[in-house]
C-alpha positions as CSV (number, residue, x, y, z in Angstrom):
1,M,47.8,-3.2,2.7
2,S,46.5,-0.1,3.7
3,E,48.9,2.3,4.8
4,H,49.2,3.7,8.7
5,I,49.1,7.4,8.3
6,T,46.7,9.0,10.4
7,R,45.2,11.4,7.6
8,T,43.0,14.5,8.3
9,A,40.2,15.7,6.4
10,P,39.2,19.4,5.9
11,H,36.7,20.6,8.6
12,D,34.5,21.6,5.4
13,L,35.1,18.3,3.9
14,V,31.6,17.7,3.2
15,R,30.7,21.3,2.5
16,Q,33.2,21.5,-0.5
17,L,32.5,17.2,-1.8
18,R,28.7,18.6,-1.6
19,A,29.6,22.3,-4.0
20,L,29.8,19.7,-6.7
21,I,26.7,18.9,-6.8
22,P,24.4,21.1,-9.6
23,M,21.0,21.3,-8.1
24,R,18.6,20.2,-10.5
25,A,17.6,16.4,-11.2
26,L,19.8,14.2,-12.1
27,S,20.3,11.5,-15.1
28,L,22.3,8.2,-13.8
29,S,25.2,9.0,-15.9
30,E,25.3,12.6,-14.4
31,S,25.4,11.5,-11.1
32,L,28.1,9.2,-12.4
33,V,30.5,12.0,-13.5
34,V,29.4,14.3,-10.2
35,A,30.3,10.7,-8.2
36,E,33.5,10.0,-9.0
37,Q,34.5,13.8,-9.2
38,Q,33.6,14.2,-5.1
39,A,35.6,11.2,-5.2
40,N,38.9,12.4,-6.4
41,R,38.2,15.8,-4.8
42,A,37.9,13.9,-1.2
43,L,41.1,12.4,-2.4
44,A,43.2,15.3,-3.3
45,L,42.1,16.7,0.2
46,V,42.6,14.7,2.4
47,G,46.3,13.9,0.8
48,A,45.9,10.1,-0.1
49,R,48.8,9.4,-2.0
50,R,48.6,5.2,-2.8
51,P,46.6,2.8,-3.4
52,G,44.9,1.2,0.3
53,D,45.5,4.1,1.9
54,S,43.4,4.3,4.9
55,I,39.8,5.5,4.8
56,G,40.2,6.1,8.8
57,W,39.4,10.3,8.1
58,I,35.5,9.7,7.7
59,T,35.2,9.2,11.2
60,G,36.6,12.2,11.7
61,L,34.5,14.5,10.4
62,P,32.6,17.2,12.4
63,R,29.3,16.4,13.2
64,T,29.7,12.5,12.8
65,E,29.4,8.9,13.7
66,V,30.7,5.8,12.7
67,K,29.2,2.9,15.2
68,L,30.7,-1.1,14.2
69,V,27.3,-2.5,15.0
70,P,26.6,-6.3,15.8
71,R,25.8,-7.9,13.0
72,Y,22.8,-9.5,14.3
73,K,21.3,-6.0,14.9
74,M,22.0,-5.3,11.0
75,D,19.0,-7.1,9.8
76,R,21.3,-8.7,6.8
77,I,22.9,-4.9,5.6
78,S,26.0,-3.4,5.7
79,G,25.2,-0.7,6.4
80,A,22.9,2.7,6.8
81,T,23.2,6.5,7.0
82,T,20.9,9.0,9.1
83,F,20.7,12.6,10.8
84,A,19.8,12.7,14.7
85,R,20.3,15.3,17.1
86,G,22.3,17.5,14.5
87,R,25.0,14.7,13.9
88,Y,25.5,12.5,11.2
89,I,25.1,8.0,12.4
90,V,26.8,6.4,10.1
91,L,26.0,2.4,10.9
92,I,28.6,-0.1,9.6
93,N,28.0,-4.1,10.3
94,K,30.7,-5.2,12.6
95,G,30.2,-8.8,11.6
96,D,31.3,-7.9,7.6
97,P,35.6,-9.2,6.5
98,F,37.3,-5.7,6.8
99,P,38.1,-5.2,2.8
100,R,33.6,-5.3,2.6
101,R,33.9,-3.0,5.9
102,R,35.9,-0.2,3.5
103,F,33.5,-0.6,1.0
104,T,30.6,-0.4,3.2
105,L,32.1,3.2,5.1
106,A,33.0,4.2,1.9
107,H,29.4,3.8,-0.2
108,E,27.6,5.1,3.1
109,F,29.6,7.8,3.1
110,K,27.8,9.0,-0.5
111,H,24.9,8.5,1.2
112,L,26.3,11.4,3.7
113,I,27.1,13.7,0.9
114,D,23.9,13.9,-0.5
115,Y,22.0,13.5,1.9
116,T,20.5,17.3,2.3
117,S,20.5,17.0,-1.7
118,A,18.5,13.6,-2.5
119,A,15.3,14.7,-2.6
120,T,16.1,16.5,-5.7
121,I,19.0,14.9,-7.8
122,H,16.9,12.2,-7.5
123,A,13.8,13.0,-8.4
124,Q,13.9,11.1,-11.7
125,L,15.9,7.9,-11.1
126,G,13.8,5.1,-11.8
127,R,11.6,6.4,-14.4
128,G,8.2,6.4,-11.0
129,S,8.8,3.2,-9.7
130,R,10.1,3.9,-6.3
131,Q,12.2,0.6,-5.5
132,H,14.4,1.3,-9.3
133,R,14.8,4.4,-7.8
134,E,16.5,3.5,-4.3
135,R,18.1,0.7,-6.4
136,K,20.2,3.7,-8.8
137,I,20.4,5.6,-5.8
138,E,22.6,2.3,-4.2
139,E,24.3,2.1,-7.9
140,I,25.9,5.7,-8.0
141,A,26.8,5.3,-4.1
142,N,28.6,1.9,-5.2
143,Y,30.8,3.8,-7.4
144,F,31.3,6.5,-5.7
145,A,33.1,3.6,-3.5
146,A,34.6,1.9,-6.2
147,C,36.6,5.5,-7.0
148,L,37.4,6.6,-4.0
149,L,39.0,3.0,-3.2
150,M,40.1,2.5,-6.5
151,P,40.8,5.6,-8.0
152,R,40.8,5.5,-12.2
153,A,44.3,7.2,-12.7
154,W,46.0,4.9,-9.6
155,L,44.1,1.3,-11.0
156,H,46.1,2.5,-14.5
157,K,49.2,3.4,-12.9
158,A,49.2,-0.1,-10.9
159,W,48.2,-2.1,-14.3
160,E,50.8,-0.3,-16.7
161,R,53.3,-1.4,-13.6
162,G,52.5,-5.2,-14.6
163,I,50.0,-5.7,-11.5
164,Q,47.3,-6.6,-13.7
165,E,45.5,-10.1,-11.7
166,P,42.4,-8.9,-10.3
167,K,43.4,-10.6,-6.5
168,A,46.8,-9.0,-6.2
169,L,45.2,-6.2,-7.0
170,A,42.4,-6.1,-5.2
171,H,45.1,-6.8,-1.9
172,L,47.0,-3.9,-3.1
173,F,43.6,-1.2,-2.8
174,D,42.9,-3.5,0.4
175,V,39.2,-4.2,-1.6
176,S,37.5,-7.3,-2.1
177,I,38.3,-9.6,-5.1
178,E,34.7,-9.1,-6.5
179,A,35.3,-5.4,-6.0
180,M,38.2,-5.5,-8.1
181,E,36.8,-7.8,-10.4
182,I,33.5,-5.5,-10.9
183,R,35.7,-1.7,-11.5
184,L,38.2,-3.8,-13.7
185,R,35.1,-4.7,-16.4
186,Y,34.2,-1.7,-16.0
187,L,37.1,0.5,-16.4
188,G,37.1,-2.1,-19.9
189,F,40.6,-3.9,-18.2
190,L,38.7,-7.5,-18.2
191,D,37.0,-8.2,-21.4
192,E,35.6,-11.6,-21.1
193,D,34.0,-11.1,-24.8
194,T,34.3,-13.8,-26.8
195,Q,32.1,-12.4,-30.0
196,P,34.5,-12.2,-33.1
197,V,35.6,-8.1,-34.3
198,S,32.8,-8.5,-37.3
199,A,29.8,-8.5,-34.5
200,Y,30.3,-4.6,-33.2
201,F,29.4,-3.9,-36.4
202,R,26.3,-5.4,-37.2
203,R,23.1,-3.8,-36.3
204,A,20.3,-5.8,-34.8
205,L,17.1,-6.2,-37.7
206,S,14.5,-6.6,-35.7
207,P,12.2,-9.4,-37.1
208,Q,8.8,-7.3,-37.4
209,L,11.2,-5.1,-39.6
210,S,13.2,-7.1,-41.6
211,D,9.1,-8.7,-42.6
212,S,8.3,-5.3,-43.6
213,W,11.8,-4.7,-46.0
214,E,10.9,-7.8,-47.5
215,R,7.0,-6.8,-48.7
216,S,7.9,-3.6,-49.7
217,A,10.9,-4.6,-51.8
218,V,8.3,-7.3,-53.5
């Protein structure tokens, strides 16, 4: 349930968000911390106040052009970001459902923010595997999008007010149920673990170590 209020971003929003990035190779956990800081700062700078608030302000950023592209031209992807002729071009799959388009725009915005520093900050991701590194970069962008659309503090507030069904929360935040469930699990609101309490304090000992201990005890 998006709020129909047109918000505008400061002209230097991207610069301010880039200033939060340490200019060195970051671990995955460090990148996720920075992503959440950037998402929270962006929301504050544009004056977002409630779940489902529009992120249309991204389309009005300087040197940024967001294009909706027919599904058949997107080669089975939801979005892409590139830089050409002095402008960032963000492509969004027009055929995707509204919540997916919203998430994709937020995801691609993170790629735009990181565009000038990606080679440096992602240098050590993937342990030498390009494919693994790309998956980690996508994971970071997904996390940023989740933080932008489903801020931790706002979810806590909604949960405390009794809105605890993933479907209801997804409707409130204008995201897919799948995206909401992933976010709720990450933040610990949903827990499908049925292990007994004692299992959390049981150290897993490999058979090799166990055999070694038994032999030394004889």
